[in-house]
PyMOL CGO cylinders between C-alpha atoms (Angstrom):
from pymol import cmd
from pymol.cgo import CYLINDER

trace = [
    CYLINDER, 24.82, 3.41, 3.81, 24.85, 1.79, 0.39, 0.3, 1, 1, 1, 1, 1, 1,
    CYLINDER, 24.85, 1.79, 0.39, 23.36, 3.48, -2.66, 0.3, 1, 1, 1, 1, 1, 1,
    CYLINDER, 23.36, 3.48, -2.66, 21.83, 1.29, -5.36, 0.3, 1, 1, 1, 1, 1, 1,
    CYLINDER, 21.83, 1.29, -5.36, 20.28, 1.92, -8.77, 0.3, 1, 1, 1, 1, 1, 1,
    CYLINDER, 20.28, 1.92, -8.77, 16.51, 1.57, -8.62, 0.3, 1, 1, 1, 1, 1, 1,
    CYLINDER, 16.51, 1.57, -8.62, 13.79, 1.81, -11.25, 0.3, 1, 1, 1, 1, 1, 1,
    CYLINDER, 13.79, 1.81, -11.25, 10.59, 3.42, -9.97, 0.3, 1, 1, 1, 1, 1, 1,
    CYLINDER, 10.59, 3.42, -9.97, 7.35, 2.51, -11.74, 0.3, 1, 1, 1, 1, 1, 1,
    CYLINDER, 7.35, 2.51, -11.74, 4.38, 4.87, -11.59, 0.3, 1, 1, 1, 1, 1, 1,
    CYLINDER, 4.38, 4.87, -11.59, 1.01, 3.25, -12.26, 0.3, 1, 1, 1, 1, 1, 1,
    CYLINDER, 1.01, 3.25, -12.26, -2.52, 4.59, -12.42, 0.3, 1, 1, 1, 1, 1, 1,
    CYLINDER, -2.52, 4.59, -12.42, -6.09, 3.47, -12.77, 0.3, 1, 1, 1, 1, 1, 1,
    CYLINDER, -6.09, 3.47, -12.77, -8.56, 5.91, -14.35, 0.3, 1, 1, 1, 1, 1, 1,
    CYLINDER, -8.56, 5.91, -14.35, -11.73, 3.82, -14.00, 0.3, 1, 1, 1, 1, 1, 1,
    CYLINDER, -11.73, 3.82, -14.00, -12.92, 1.16, -11.57, 0.3, 1, 1, 1, 1, 1, 1,
    CYLINDER, -12.92, 1.16, -11.57, -11.65, -2.34, -12.04, 0.3, 1, 1, 1, 1, 1, 1,
    CYLINDER, -11.65, -2.34, -12.04, -14.32, -4.78, -13.18, 0.3, 1, 1, 1, 1, 1, 1,
    CYLINDER, -14.32, -4.78, -13.18, -12.63, -7.83, -11.71, 0.3, 1, 1, 1, 1, 1, 1,
    CYLINDER, -12.63, -7.83, -11.71, -13.70, -9.74, -8.66, 0.3, 1, 1, 1, 1, 1, 1,
    CYLINDER, -13.70, -9.74, -8.66, -11.35, -11.70, -6.45, 0.3, 1, 1, 1, 1, 1, 1,
    CYLINDER, -11.35, -11.70, -6.45, -12.84, -14.41, -4.27, 0.3, 1, 1, 1, 1, 1, 1,
    CYLINDER, -12.84, -14.41, -4.27, -12.04, -14.33, -0.58, 0.3, 1, 1, 1, 1, 1, 1,
    CYLINDER, -12.04, -14.33, -0.58, -9.16, -16.84, -0.27, 0.3, 1, 1, 1, 1, 1, 1,
    CYLINDER, -9.16, -16.84, -0.27, -10.18, -18.04, 3.20, 0.3, 1, 1, 1, 1, 1, 1,
    CYLINDER, -10.18, -18.04, 3.20, -12.45, -17.38, 6.15, 0.3, 1, 1, 1, 1, 1, 1,
    CYLINDER, -12.45, -17.38, 6.15, -11.38, -15.16, 9.03, 0.3, 1, 1, 1, 1, 1, 1,
    CYLINDER, -11.38, -15.16, 9.03, -10.47, -12.06, 6.99, 0.3, 1, 1, 1, 1, 1, 1,
    CYLINDER, -10.47, -12.06, 6.99, -11.36, -8.62, 8.32, 0.3, 1, 1, 1, 1, 1, 1,
    CYLINDER, -11.36, -8.62, 8.32, -10.25, -5.19, 7.12, 0.3, 1, 1, 1, 1, 1, 1,
    CYLINDER, -10.25, -5.19, 7.12, -10.37, -2.47, 9.76, 0.3, 1, 1, 1, 1, 1, 1,
    CYLINDER, -10.37, -2.47, 9.76, -9.99, 1.26, 9.27, 0.3, 1, 1, 1, 1, 1, 1,
    CYLINDER, -9.99, 1.26, 9.27, -7.37, 2.41, 11.77, 0.3, 1, 1, 1, 1, 1, 1,
    CYLINDER, -7.37, 2.41, 11.77, -8.76, 5.94, 12.05, 0.3, 1, 1, 1, 1, 1, 1,
    CYLINDER, -8.76, 5.94, 12.05, -6.00, 7.38, 14.23, 0.3, 1, 1, 1, 1, 1, 1,
    CYLINDER, -6.00, 7.38, 14.23, -3.33, 4.70, 14.54, 0.3, 1, 1, 1, 1, 1, 1,
    CYLINDER, -3.33, 4.70, 14.54, -0.68, 5.28, 17.15, 0.3, 1, 1, 1, 1, 1, 1,
    CYLINDER, -0.68, 5.28, 17.15, 2.82, 5.94, 15.87, 0.3, 1, 1, 1, 1, 1, 1,
    CYLINDER, 2.82, 5.94, 15.87, 4.21, 2.71, 17.44, 0.3, 1, 1, 1, 1, 1, 1,
    CYLINDER, 4.21, 2.71, 17.44, 1.43, 0.59, 15.89, 0.3, 1, 1, 1, 1, 1, 1,
    CYLINDER, 1.43, 0.59, 15.89, 1.96, 2.18, 12.49, 0.3, 1, 1, 1, 1, 1, 1,
    CYLINDER, 1.96, 2.18, 12.49, 5.74, 1.72, 12.75, 0.3, 1, 1, 1, 1, 1, 1,
    CYLINDER, 5.74, 1.72, 12.75, 5.15, -1.96, 13.62, 0.3, 1, 1, 1, 1, 1, 1,
    CYLINDER, 5.15, -1.96, 13.62, 3.07, -2.40, 10.44, 0.3, 1, 1, 1, 1, 1, 1,
    CYLINDER, 3.07, -2.40, 10.44, 5.39, -0.33, 8.27, 0.3, 1, 1, 1, 1, 1, 1,
    CYLINDER, 5.39, -0.33, 8.27, 8.57, -2.03, 9.47, 0.3, 1, 1, 1, 1, 1, 1,
    CYLINDER, 8.57, -2.03, 9.47, 7.08, -5.54, 9.42, 0.3, 1, 1, 1, 1, 1, 1,
    CYLINDER, 7.08, -5.54, 9.42, 5.81, -5.17, 5.86, 0.3, 1, 1, 1, 1, 1, 1,
    CYLINDER, 5.81, -5.17, 5.86, 8.57, -3.01, 4.41, 0.3, 1, 1, 1, 1, 1, 1,
    CYLINDER, 8.57, -3.01, 4.41, 11.81, -4.15, 6.03, 0.3, 1, 1, 1, 1, 1, 1,
    CYLINDER, 11.81, -4.15, 6.03, 12.65, -6.69, 3.30, 0.3, 1, 1, 1, 1, 1, 1,
    CYLINDER, 12.65, -6.69, 3.30, 11.93, -4.13, 0.58, 0.3, 1, 1, 1, 1, 1, 1,
    CYLINDER, 11.93, -4.13, 0.58, 13.96, -1.22, 1.94, 0.3, 1, 1, 1, 1, 1, 1,
    CYLINDER, 13.96, -1.22, 1.94, 11.03, 1.01, 2.73, 0.3, 1, 1, 1, 1, 1, 1,
    CYLINDER, 11.03, 1.01, 2.73, 12.55, 4.22, 4.08, 0.3, 1, 1, 1, 1, 1, 1,
    CYLINDER, 12.55, 4.22, 4.08, 10.28, 7.25, 3.65, 0.3, 1, 1, 1, 1, 1, 1,
    CYLINDER, 10.28, 7.25, 3.65, 8.03, 6.93, 6.70, 0.3, 1, 1, 1, 1, 1, 1,
    CYLINDER, 8.03, 6.93, 6.70, 10.88, 5.53, 8.79, 0.3, 1, 1, 1, 1, 1, 1,
    CYLINDER, 10.88, 5.53, 8.79, 12.80, 8.79, 8.44, 0.3, 1, 1, 1, 1, 1, 1,
    CYLINDER, 12.80, 8.79, 8.44, 9.95, 10.88, 9.83, 0.3, 1, 1, 1, 1, 1, 1,
    CYLINDER, 9.95, 10.88, 9.83, 10.04, 11.99, 13.45, 0.3, 1, 1, 1, 1, 1, 1,
    CYLINDER, 10.04, 11.99, 13.45, 7.25, 10.68, 15.66, 0.3, 1, 1, 1, 1, 1, 1,
    CYLINDER, 7.25, 10.68, 15.66, 5.67, 14.14, 15.71, 0.3, 1, 1, 1, 1, 1, 1,
    CYLINDER, 5.67, 14.14, 15.71, 5.65, 14.52, 11.91, 0.3, 1, 1, 1, 1, 1, 1,
    CYLINDER, 5.65, 14.52, 11.91, 4.44, 10.96, 11.40, 0.3, 1, 1, 1, 1, 1, 1,
    CYLINDER, 4.44, 10.96, 11.40, 1.61, 11.49, 13.92, 0.3, 1, 1, 1, 1, 1, 1,
    CYLINDER, 1.61, 11.49, 13.92, 0.52, 14.59, 11.98, 0.3, 1, 1, 1, 1, 1, 1,
    CYLINDER, 0.52, 14.59, 11.98, 0.40, 12.56, 8.75, 0.3, 1, 1, 1, 1, 1, 1,
    CYLINDER, 0.40, 12.56, 8.75, -1.43, 9.63, 10.35, 0.3, 1, 1, 1, 1, 1, 1,
    CYLINDER, -1.43, 9.63, 10.35, -4.02, 11.81, 12.05, 0.3, 1, 1, 1, 1, 1, 1,
    CYLINDER, -4.02, 11.81, 12.05, -4.85, 13.83, 8.93, 0.3, 1, 1, 1, 1, 1, 1,
    CYLINDER, -4.85, 13.83, 8.93, -8.43, 12.93, 8.00, 0.3, 1, 1, 1, 1, 1, 1,
    CYLINDER, -8.43, 12.93, 8.00, -7.36, 12.65, 4.35, 0.3, 1, 1, 1, 1, 1, 1,
    CYLINDER, -7.36, 12.65, 4.35, -4.81, 9.94, 5.17, 0.3, 1, 1, 1, 1, 1, 1,
    CYLINDER, -4.81, 9.94, 5.17, -6.41, 6.54, 5.69, 0.3, 1, 1, 1, 1, 1, 1,
    CYLINDER, -6.41, 6.54, 5.69, -4.86, 3.33, 7.01, 0.3, 1, 1, 1, 1, 1, 1,
    CYLINDER, -4.86, 3.33, 7.01, -6.65, 0.00, 6.55, 0.3, 1, 1, 1, 1, 1, 1,
    CYLINDER, -6.65, 0.00, 6.55, -5.36, -3.10, 8.29, 0.3, 1, 1, 1, 1, 1, 1,
    CYLINDER, -5.36, -3.10, 8.29, -6.01, -6.60, 7.03, 0.3, 1, 1, 1, 1, 1, 1,
    CYLINDER, -6.01, -6.60, 7.03, -6.51, -9.09, 9.86, 0.3, 1, 1, 1, 1, 1, 1,
    CYLINDER, -6.51, -9.09, 9.86, -6.44, -12.87, 9.59, 0.3, 1, 1, 1, 1, 1, 1,
    CYLINDER, -6.44, -12.87, 9.59, -8.24, -14.54, 12.47, 0.3, 1, 1, 1, 1, 1, 1,
    CYLINDER, -8.24, -14.54, 12.47, -7.76, -11.34, 14.49, 0.3, 1, 1, 1, 1, 1, 1,
    CYLINDER, -7.76, -11.34, 14.49, -4.03, -10.85, 13.82, 0.3, 1, 1, 1, 1, 1, 1,
    CYLINDER, -4.03, -10.85, 13.82, -2.63, -8.02, 11.68, 0.3, 1, 1, 1, 1, 1, 1,
    CYLINDER, -2.63, -8.02, 11.68, -1.55, -9.44, 8.31, 0.3, 1, 1, 1, 1, 1, 1,
    CYLINDER, -1.55, -9.44, 8.31, -0.98, -6.34, 6.18, 0.3, 1, 1, 1, 1, 1, 1,
    CYLINDER, -0.98, -6.34, 6.18, -2.01, -2.78, 5.55, 0.3, 1, 1, 1, 1, 1, 1,
    CYLINDER, -2.01, -2.78, 5.55, -2.94, -0.26, 2.91, 0.3, 1, 1, 1, 1, 1, 1,
    CYLINDER, -2.94, -0.26, 2.91, -2.39, 3.47, 3.31, 0.3, 1, 1, 1, 1, 1, 1,
    CYLINDER, -2.39, 3.47, 3.31, -4.28, 5.96, 1.14, 0.3, 1, 1, 1, 1, 1, 1,
    CYLINDER, -4.28, 5.96, 1.14, -3.50, 9.63, 0.64, 0.3, 1, 1, 1, 1, 1, 1,
    CYLINDER, -3.50, 9.63, 0.64, -6.68, 11.47, -0.37, 0.3, 1, 1, 1, 1, 1, 1,
    CYLINDER, -6.68, 11.47, -0.37, -5.44, 15.05, -0.04, 0.3, 1, 1, 1, 1, 1, 1,
    CYLINDER, -5.44, 15.05, -0.04, -5.53, 15.83, -3.77, 0.3, 1, 1, 1, 1, 1, 1,
    CYLINDER, -5.53, 15.83, -3.77, -9.06, 16.49, -5.08, 0.3, 1, 1, 1, 1, 1, 1,
    CYLINDER, -9.06, 16.49, -5.08, -10.39, 13.67, -7.28, 0.3, 1, 1, 1, 1, 1, 1,
    CYLINDER, -10.39, 13.67, -7.28, -7.18, 11.68, -6.86, 0.3, 1, 1, 1, 1, 1, 1,
    CYLINDER, -7.18, 11.68, -6.86, -6.19, 8.95, -4.43, 0.3, 1, 1, 1, 1, 1, 1,
    CYLINDER, -6.19, 8.95, -4.43, -2.69, 7.58, -3.96, 0.3, 1, 1, 1, 1, 1, 1,
    CYLINDER, -2.69, 7.58, -3.96, -1.88, 4.16, -2.58, 0.3, 1, 1, 1, 1, 1, 1,
    CYLINDER, -1.88, 4.16, -2.58, 1.07, 5.25, -0.46, 0.3, 1, 1, 1, 1, 1, 1,
    CYLINDER, 1.07, 5.25, -0.46, 1.84, 1.91, 1.20, 0.3, 1, 1, 1, 1, 1, 1,
    CYLINDER, 1.84, 1.91, 1.20, 0.56, -1.57, 0.57, 0.3, 1, 1, 1, 1, 1, 1,
    CYLINDER, 0.56, -1.57, 0.57, 1.76, -4.97, 1.64, 0.3, 1, 1, 1, 1, 1, 1,
    CYLINDER, 1.76, -4.97, 1.64, 1.58, -8.02, 3.82, 0.3, 1, 1, 1, 1, 1, 1,
    CYLINDER, 1.58, -8.02, 3.82, 3.61, -9.20, 6.78, 0.3, 1, 1, 1, 1, 1, 1,
    CYLINDER, 3.61, -9.20, 6.78, 6.01, -11.95, 5.66, 0.3, 1, 1, 1, 1, 1, 1,
    CYLINDER, 6.01, -11.95, 5.66, 4.07, -14.86, 7.21, 0.3, 1, 1, 1, 1, 1, 1,
    CYLINDER, 4.07, -14.86, 7.21, 1.02, -14.00, 5.10, 0.3, 1, 1, 1, 1, 1, 1,
    CYLINDER, 1.02, -14.00, 5.10, 2.66, -13.76, 1.67, 0.3, 1, 1, 1, 1, 1, 1,
    CYLINDER, 2.66, -13.76, 1.67, 1.89, -16.51, -0.82, 0.3, 1, 1, 1, 1, 1, 1,
    CYLINDER, 1.89, -16.51, -0.82, -1.63, -17.38, 0.33, 0.3, 1, 1, 1, 1, 1, 1,
    CYLINDER, -1.63, -17.38, 0.33, -3.68, -15.25, -2.08, 0.3, 1, 1, 1, 1, 1, 1,
    CYLINDER, -3.68, -15.25, -2.08, -4.28, -12.59, 0.56, 0.3, 1, 1, 1, 1, 1, 1,
    CYLINDER, -4.28, -12.59, 0.56, -2.42, -9.82, -1.29, 0.3, 1, 1, 1, 1, 1, 1,
    CYLINDER, -2.42, -9.82, -1.29, -4.50, -10.17, -4.46, 0.3, 1, 1, 1, 1, 1, 1,
    CYLINDER, -4.50, -10.17, -4.46, -7.72, -10.16, -2.45, 0.3, 1, 1, 1, 1, 1, 1,
    CYLINDER, -7.72, -10.16, -2.45, -6.68, -7.24, -0.20, 0.3, 1, 1, 1, 1, 1, 1,
    CYLINDER, -6.68, -7.24, -0.20, -5.52, -5.20, -3.20, 0.3, 1, 1, 1, 1, 1, 1,
    CYLINDER, -5.52, -5.20, -3.20, -8.90, -5.72, -4.87, 0.3, 1, 1, 1, 1, 1, 1,
    CYLINDER, -8.90, -5.72, -4.87, -10.64, -4.80, -1.60, 0.3, 1, 1, 1, 1, 1, 1,
    CYLINDER, -10.64, -4.80, -1.60, -8.56, -1.58, -1.56, 0.3, 1, 1, 1, 1, 1, 1,
    CYLINDER, -8.56, -1.58, -1.56, -9.35, -0.82, -5.22, 0.3, 1, 1, 1, 1, 1, 1,
    CYLINDER, -9.35, -0.82, -5.22, -13.08, -1.34, -4.65, 0.3, 1, 1, 1, 1, 1, 1,
    CYLINDER, -13.08, -1.34, -4.65, -12.96, 0.83, -1.52, 0.3, 1, 1, 1, 1, 1, 1,
    CYLINDER, -12.96, 0.83, -1.52, -11.20, 3.68, -3.33, 0.3, 1, 1, 1, 1, 1, 1,
    CYLINDER, -11.20, 3.68, -3.33, -13.56, 3.65, -6.31, 0.3, 1, 1, 1, 1, 1, 1,
    CYLINDER, -13.56, 3.65, -6.31, -16.60, 3.69, -4.00, 0.3, 1, 1, 1, 1, 1, 1,
    CYLINDER, -16.60, 3.69, -4.00, -15.82, 7.41, -3.49, 0.3, 1, 1, 1, 1, 1, 1,
    CYLINDER, -15.82, 7.41, -3.49, -15.52, 8.07, -7.25, 0.3, 1, 1, 1, 1, 1, 1,
    CYLINDER, -15.52, 8.07, -7.25, -12.09, 9.66, -7.68, 0.3, 1, 1, 1, 1, 1, 1,
    CYLINDER, -12.09, 9.66, -7.68, -10.94, 10.50, -11.20, 0.3, 1, 1, 1, 1, 1, 1,
    CYLINDER, -10.94, 10.50, -11.20, -7.62, 8.77, -10.66, 0.3, 1, 1, 1, 1, 1, 1,
    CYLINDER, -7.62, 8.77, -10.66, -6.09, 6.15, -8.37, 0.3, 1, 1, 1, 1, 1, 1,
    CYLINDER, -6.09, 6.15, -8.37, -2.32, 5.83, -8.55, 0.3, 1, 1, 1, 1, 1, 1,
    CYLINDER, -2.32, 5.83, -8.55, 0.74, 4.36, -6.88, 0.3, 1, 1, 1, 1, 1, 1,
    CYLINDER, 0.74, 4.36, -6.88, 4.40, 3.77, -7.36, 0.3, 1, 1, 1, 1, 1, 1,
    CYLINDER, 4.40, 3.77, -7.36, 6.52, 0.70, -6.82, 0.3, 1, 1, 1, 1, 1, 1,
    CYLINDER, 6.52, 0.70, -6.82, 10.13, -0.07, -7.59, 0.3, 1, 1, 1, 1, 1, 1,
    CYLINDER, 10.13, -0.07, -7.59, 12.68, -2.78, -8.26, 0.3, 1, 1, 1, 1, 1, 1,
    CYLINDER, 12.68, -2.78, -8.26, 13.38, -3.09, -4.52, 0.3, 1, 1, 1, 1, 1, 1,
    CYLINDER, 13.38, -3.09, -4.52, 9.78, -4.12, -3.86, 0.3, 1, 1, 1, 1, 1, 1,
    CYLINDER, 9.78, -4.12, -3.86, 8.49, -7.71, -3.81, 0.3, 1, 1, 1, 1, 1, 1,
    CYLINDER, 8.49, -7.71, -3.81, 9.33, -9.32, -7.18, 0.3, 1, 1, 1, 1, 1, 1,
    CYLINDER, 9.33, -9.32, -7.18, 5.62, -9.84, -7.93, 0.3, 1, 1, 1, 1, 1, 1,
    CYLINDER, 5.62, -9.84, -7.93, 4.53, -6.29, -7.04, 0.3, 1, 1, 1, 1, 1, 1,
    CYLINDER, 4.53, -6.29, -7.04, 4.61, -4.69, -10.50, 0.3, 1, 1, 1, 1, 1, 1,
    CYLINDER, 4.61, -4.69, -10.50, 2.87, -7.64, -12.13, 0.3, 1, 1, 1, 1, 1, 1,
    CYLINDER, 2.87, -7.64, -12.13, 0.27, -7.79, -9.34, 0.3, 1, 1, 1, 1, 1, 1,
    CYLINDER, 0.27, -7.79, -9.34, -0.61, -4.12, -9.75, 0.3, 1, 1, 1, 1, 1, 1,
    CYLINDER, -0.61, -4.12, -9.75, -0.82, -4.44, -13.54, 0.3, 1, 1, 1, 1, 1, 1,
    CYLINDER, -0.82, -4.44, -13.54, -2.97, -7.58, -13.30, 0.3, 1, 1, 1, 1, 1, 1,
    CYLINDER, -2.97, -7.58, -13.30, -5.30, -5.62, -10.99, 0.3, 1, 1, 1, 1, 1, 1,
    CYLINDER, -5.30, -5.62, -10.99, -5.80, -3.00, -13.70, 0.3, 1, 1, 1, 1, 1, 1,
    CYLINDER, -5.80, -3.00, -13.70, -3.14, -0.37, -13.01, 0.3, 1, 1, 1, 1, 1, 1,
    CYLINDER, -3.14, -0.37, -13.01, -1.36, 0.96, -16.10, 0.3, 1, 1, 1, 1, 1, 1,
    CYLINDER, -1.36, 0.96, -16.10, 2.26, 2.10, -16.19, 0.3, 1, 1, 1, 1, 1, 1,
    CYLINDER, 2.26, 2.10, -16.19, 2.47, 5.81, -17.04, 0.3, 1, 1, 1, 1, 1, 1,
    CYLINDER, 2.47, 5.81, -17.04, 6.06, 6.68, -16.07, 0.3, 1, 1, 1, 1, 1, 1,
    CYLINDER, 6.06, 6.68, -16.07, 9.38, 5.13, -15.13, 0.3, 1, 1, 1, 1, 1, 1,
    CYLINDER, 9.38, 5.13, -15.13, 12.29, 6.83, -13.40, 0.3, 1, 1, 1, 1, 1, 1,
    CYLINDER, 12.29, 6.83, -13.40, 15.83, 5.72, -12.63, 0.3, 1, 1, 1, 1, 1, 1,
    CYLINDER, 15.83, 5.72, -12.63, 17.05, 6.84, -9.21, 0.3, 1, 1, 1, 1, 1, 1,
    CYLINDER, 17.05, 6.84, -9.21, 19.75, 6.02, -6.68, 0.3, 1, 1, 1, 1, 1, 1,
    CYLINDER, 19.75, 6.02, -6.68, 18.42, 5.05, -3.30, 0.3, 1, 1, 1, 1, 1, 1,
    CYLINDER, 18.42, 5.05, -3.30, 19.73, 3.95, 0.07, 0.3, 1, 1, 1, 1, 1, 1,
    CYLINDER, 19.73, 3.95, 0.07, 19.57, 0.28, 0.81, 0.3, 1, 1, 1, 1, 1, 1,
]
cmd.load_cgo(trace, "trace")
């Protein structure tokens, strides 16, 4: 196990974004995985996060992860391209008036085609349709190099930074 220095960026949005992002292609569908199985979720999580050292959900036992995934206040949305999973967004809605984007990303084959920008805007619009007071997330220097800029361009504002040491 190697420990590395990481900067964590905390971003928030306090009002709906006014931008629109055109659908980059036909064949896009977003499905709400209401009670995803643990193996399916692990497939999405590992496929999206392996290059970015995602660890948190991977350390959970199957039983604990199933409890999280089956909580009605935890929502998983899967982007499909022509019927195949291409990415996912996970929302934690347990705090009143506040939604957190816990996980967000695309499988490697789908990066670089405009899908991430569109799917992020879809996620933002979906969250604000329920009128929270705050929508927030965190990313870090281990994430995709465009992540911080993409979130800021979408309307998220940096409100905190933290330096940590993390496994890689």
